[in-house]
C-alpha positions as CSV (number, residue, x, y, z in Angstrom):
1,M,-33.6,62.5,-45.9
2,I,-31.3,60.1,-44.0
3,A,-30.1,56.8,-45.4
4,Q,-29.0,53.9,-43.2
5,L,-26.0,52.2,-45.0
6,A,-23.9,49.1,-44.7
7,V,-20.4,50.3,-45.5
8,A,-17.8,48.0,-47.1
9,A,-14.9,49.5,-45.2
10,A,-16.4,48.8,-41.8
11,V,-14.6,45.8,-40.2
12,Y,-16.6,43.3,-38.0
13,A,-15.9,45.1,-34.7
14,I,-17.6,48.4,-36.0
15,D,-20.0,46.9,-38.4
16,K,-23.4,48.6,-38.0
17,P,-25.8,50.7,-40.0
18,Y,-24.3,54.1,-40.6
19,S,-26.4,57.2,-41.1
20,Y,-25.7,59.5,-44.1
21,R,-27.5,62.5,-45.5
22,V,-29.0,62.1,-48.9
23,P,-28.2,65.2,-51.0
24,E,-31.1,67.1,-52.6
25,G,-32.0,65.7,-56.0
26,M,-30.4,62.3,-55.5
27,Q,-32.8,59.4,-55.7
28,V,-31.9,56.4,-53.5
29,Q,-33.7,53.3,-52.5
30,P,-32.9,50.3,-50.3
31,G,-30.7,47.9,-52.2
32,L,-28.9,50.6,-54.1
33,R,-25.1,50.9,-54.0
34,V,-23.6,54.3,-53.3
35,L,-20.2,55.8,-52.7
36,V,-19.6,57.5,-49.4
37,P,-16.7,59.1,-47.3
38,F,-15.9,56.9,-44.4
39,G,-13.7,57.2,-41.3
40,R,-11.6,60.1,-40.1
41,G,-9.8,60.4,-43.4
42,N,-13.0,60.4,-45.3
43,R,-11.7,57.6,-47.5
44,R,-14.2,56.7,-50.2
45,S,-15.9,53.4,-49.7
46,E,-18.7,51.5,-51.4
47,A,-21.9,51.0,-49.4
48,V,-25.4,49.7,-49.8
49,V,-28.6,51.4,-48.7
50,L,-30.5,49.5,-46.1
51,A,-33.3,51.9,-45.2
52,L,-34.4,55.5,-45.5
53,Q,-35.7,57.9,-42.8
54,D,-37.7,61.0,-43.7
55,T,-35.9,63.2,-41.2
56,A,-33.3,66.0,-41.4
57,Q,-29.9,66.1,-39.7
58,R,-27.3,68.5,-40.9
59,D,-24.2,67.2,-39.1
60,L,-24.1,63.9,-41.1
61,K,-21.7,63.0,-43.9
62,V,-23.3,63.2,-47.3
63,I,-23.6,60.4,-49.9
64,E,-21.3,61.3,-52.8
65,R,-22.9,59.5,-55.7
66,A,-25.0,56.5,-56.6
67,L,-23.2,53.6,-58.3
68,D,-26.4,52.1,-59.8
69,D,-29.4,53.4,-61.7
70,A,-31.7,51.0,-59.8
71,P,-31.5,48.8,-56.7
72,I,-29.5,45.7,-57.2
73,L,-30.7,43.9,-54.1
74,S,-34.3,43.2,-53.2
75,Q,-35.7,43.5,-49.7
76,A,-35.6,39.7,-49.4
77,Q,-31.9,39.7,-50.4
78,L,-31.1,42.4,-47.7
79,Q,-32.9,40.2,-45.2
80,L,-30.8,37.2,-46.4
81,A,-27.6,39.3,-45.9
82,A,-28.7,40.2,-42.4
83,F,-29.2,36.5,-41.6
84,M,-25.8,35.6,-43.0
85,K,-24.2,38.3,-40.9
86,E,-25.6,36.8,-37.7
87,R,-25.1,33.2,-38.7
88,Y,-21.5,33.3,-40.0
89,F,-20.1,36.2,-38.0
90,C,-19.2,38.3,-41.0
91,T,-19.9,41.9,-41.8
92,F,-23.1,42.9,-43.5
93,Y,-21.2,43.9,-46.6
94,E,-19.3,40.6,-46.7
95,A,-22.7,38.9,-46.9
96,V,-23.7,41.3,-49.6
97,K,-20.6,40.5,-51.6
98,A,-21.6,36.8,-51.5
99,I,-25.0,37.7,-53.0
100,L,-23.8,40.2,-55.6
101,P,-22.6,39.0,-59.0
102,A,-18.8,39.1,-59.1
103,L,-18.6,41.3,-62.1
104,L,-20.8,43.9,-60.5
105,Y,-18.8,43.8,-57.2
106,F,-15.4,44.2,-58.9
107,T,-16.8,47.0,-61.1
108,G,-17.8,48.9,-57.9
109,I,-14.3,48.3,-56.5
110,F,-12.8,49.7,-59.8
111,I,-14.9,52.8,-59.6
112,A,-14.0,53.4,-55.9
113,V,-10.3,52.9,-56.6
114,H,-10.4,55.2,-59.6
115,L,-12.1,58.0,-57.8
116,E,-9.7,57.7,-54.8
117,A,-6.7,57.8,-57.1
118,K,-8.1,61.0,-58.7
119,K,-8.6,62.5,-55.3
120,L,-4.9,61.8,-54.3
121,G,-3.6,62.9,-57.7
122,L,-2.2,59.5,-58.6
123,K,-1.6,58.7,-62.3
124,G,-1.2,55.4,-64.1
125,L,2.0,54.2,-65.8
126,S,2.7,55.5,-69.3
127,R,3.0,53.0,-72.1
128,D,6.8,53.2,-72.0
129,E,6.8,52.4,-68.3
130,M,4.6,49.4,-68.7
131,P,6.5,46.0,-68.4
132,A,6.9,44.2,-71.7
133,W,5.0,41.0,-72.3
134,K,8.2,39.1,-72.7
135,D,9.3,40.2,-69.2
136,L,6.0,39.0,-67.8
137,G,6.5,35.7,-69.6
138,R,9.8,35.1,-67.8
139,K,8.0,35.5,-64.5
140,S,5.0,33.3,-65.4
141,Y,6.2,30.6,-63.0
142,L,5.1,32.9,-60.1
143,L,1.5,32.0,-61.1
144,L,2.0,28.3,-60.2
145,P,1.1,28.7,-56.5
146,L,-2.1,30.5,-57.6
147,I,-3.0,27.9,-60.1
148,L,-2.3,25.1,-57.5
149,L,-4.5,26.9,-55.0
150,V,-7.4,27.3,-57.4
151,W,-7.1,23.6,-58.4
152,L,-7.1,22.5,-54.7
153,V,-10.1,24.6,-53.9
154,S,-12.1,23.5,-56.9
155,S,-11.2,19.8,-56.5
156,G,-13.0,19.2,-53.2
157,A,-12.2,18.5,-49.5
158,K,-10.3,15.2,-50.1
159,T,-7.6,16.9,-52.2
160,M,-7.3,19.6,-49.5
161,Q,-6.9,17.0,-46.9
162,L,-4.1,15.4,-48.9
163,M,-2.4,18.8,-49.2
164,F,-2.6,19.2,-45.4
165,L,-0.8,15.9,-44.9
166,I,1.9,16.8,-47.4
167,I,2.5,20.1,-45.7
168,G,2.7,18.3,-42.4
169,V,5.2,15.8,-43.7
170,L,7.4,18.5,-45.2
171,T,7.3,20.5,-42.0
172,S,8.2,17.4,-40.0
173,L,11.1,16.6,-42.4
174,V,12.5,20.1,-42.1
175,L,12.2,20.1,-38.3
176,F,13.9,16.7,-38.2
177,L,16.8,17.9,-40.4
178,V,17.4,21.2,-38.5
179,R,16.9,19.9,-34.9
180,K,20.6,19.3,-34.1
181,P,21.9,22.6,-35.6
182,I,19.2,24.5,-33.7
183,I,19.9,22.7,-30.4
184,S,23.7,23.3,-30.8
185,V,23.1,27.0,-30.8
186,Y,22.3,26.9,-27.1
187,N,24.9,26.4,-24.5
188,A,23.1,23.4,-23.0
189,S,24.4,20.4,-21.0
190,V,24.6,17.0,-22.7
191,E,21.6,15.8,-20.8
192,T,19.5,18.9,-21.7
193,A,20.5,18.6,-25.3
194,E,19.5,15.0,-25.4
195,L,16.2,15.7,-23.9
196,A,15.6,18.6,-26.3
197,N,16.4,16.3,-29.2
198,I,13.8,13.8,-28.0
199,F,11.2,16.6,-27.6
200,V,11.8,17.8,-31.2
201,L,11.5,14.2,-32.5
202,I,8.1,14.0,-30.7
203,L,7.2,17.3,-32.4
204,C,8.2,15.9,-35.8
205,V,5.5,13.2,-35.3
206,T,2.8,15.5,-33.9
207,A,3.4,18.2,-36.5
208,I,1.9,15.9,-39.1
209,G,-1.3,15.6,-37.0
210,T,-1.4,19.3,-36.3
211,A,-1.1,20.1,-40.0
212,Y,-4.1,17.8,-40.8
213,E,-6.5,18.2,-37.9
214,M,-6.3,21.9,-37.3
215,P,-7.2,23.1,-40.9
216,C,-9.8,20.3,-41.1
217,L,-11.6,21.0,-37.9
218,T,-10.9,24.7,-37.3
219,G,-11.0,25.5,-41.1
220,I,-13.4,23.2,-42.9
221,V,-15.8,22.1,-40.2
222,S,-15.8,25.4,-38.3
223,G,-16.0,27.4,-41.5
224,G,-18.9,25.1,-42.6
225,G,-20.9,26.4,-39.6
226,D,-20.5,23.5,-37.1
227,T,-18.5,25.6,-34.6
228,N,-20.1,23.9,-31.6
229,F,-18.7,20.6,-32.5
230,V,-15.1,22.1,-32.8
231,F,-15.5,23.9,-29.5
232,F,-16.7,20.8,-27.5
233,N,-14.1,18.6,-29.3
234,D,-11.3,20.9,-28.1
235,I,-12.7,20.9,-24.5
236,V,-13.0,17.1,-24.3
237,F,-9.5,16.4,-25.6
238,M,-7.9,19.1,-23.5
239,W,-9.6,18.8,-20.2
240,C,-10.8,15.2,-20.2
241,I,-7.8,13.4,-21.9
242,V,-4.6,15.4,-22.4
243,L,-4.3,17.3,-19.1
244,P,-5.5,14.4,-16.8
245,L,-3.1,11.9,-18.4
246,S,-0.2,14.3,-18.4
247,A,-0.8,15.1,-14.8
248,L,-0.9,11.4,-13.8
249,S,2.2,10.8,-15.9
250,A,4.2,13.6,-14.2
251,F,3.0,13.6,-10.6
252,Y,1.7,10.1,-9.9
253,F,3.5,7.6,-12.1
254,K,6.7,9.7,-12.3
255,F,7.2,8.8,-15.9
256,P,10.2,10.4,-17.8
257,P,9.7,13.9,-19.1
258,A,9.6,12.7,-22.7
259,V,6.5,10.5,-21.9
260,T,4.7,13.4,-20.3
261,F,5.5,15.7,-23.2
262,A,4.2,13.1,-25.7
263,L,1.0,12.9,-23.7
264,L,0.7,16.7,-23.8
265,K,0.9,16.6,-27.6
266,A,-1.1,13.4,-28.0
267,D,-4.3,15.3,-28.9
268,Q,-2.8,16.4,-32.1
269,I,-2.8,12.8,-33.3
270,L,-6.0,11.7,-31.7
271,K,-7.9,14.6,-33.2
272,C,-6.9,13.4,-36.7
273,F,-9.3,10.4,-36.3
274,V,-12.1,12.7,-35.4
275,A,-11.3,15.0,-38.3
276,I,-11.2,12.1,-40.8
277,V,-14.7,11.0,-39.8
278,K,-16.2,14.4,-39.4
279,V,-14.9,16.0,-42.6
280,N,-15.6,13.0,-44.9
281,R,-19.1,12.5,-43.7
282,F,-19.8,15.9,-45.2
283,K,-22.4,16.7,-42.5
284,W,-20.8,20.2,-42.2
285,V,-21.9,20.8,-45.8
286,R,-25.5,20.1,-44.9
287,V,-25.2,22.4,-41.9
288,L,-23.9,25.1,-44.2
289,T,-26.5,24.8,-46.9
290,R,-29.6,24.0,-44.8
């Protein structure tokens, strides 16, 4: 018997149903998790059974073991995972992970890692080699970024937007402070150095817009499923606003280079107004959950 499997180790570019031979005596059904060798190195990977074929083919790799006593995914859930794969451009198993209970998923990872360690002859640390709790306590401040990230994600889009702006302001401030030391590294003329200083000052302003609009549109809105809006928004700003105005500035009106450069970067500020409206209307959430 041959089983069609969705393998966890398969990246998006090679994500497809893989055929494995079911060993004699093993009972498998669609929706059951199994452990299989995958790739040239036959590295163990978790997989889920998608379908069964009552045929024989001897040159296939063999399923090593079943991770569950009964299927954990119904046929409807497998169809949902297939829909999510096509809708959100993820692998089949990434969609399965979103459906599986977290405890069950991480238990499967633990088993796979444990068996791989046994295969490679790896051993855990002895009790004497384990770090003491007091040593871990001294390094507890390293958890602050993780705690901050969890708080930001759990507190909603508005807090994330504020964080984007803070990152932009800090980036702009650092760029402003280091602009002259960086420019002085190059053996440039006084006129070139002055022009470079103006360009960096323009970047100090547009960096704030970039730090806000890019994660809002490319991250939140696009990740929410409204990829068409982000695509057409980029086309309109690039080909209908930025490039025509920059070309007129440089070749028709003969404006100074700083003006042309500012126009080339103007979309980073203009897109912020689109991002504010788009993200805070939460239409992307309805697209994601419809």
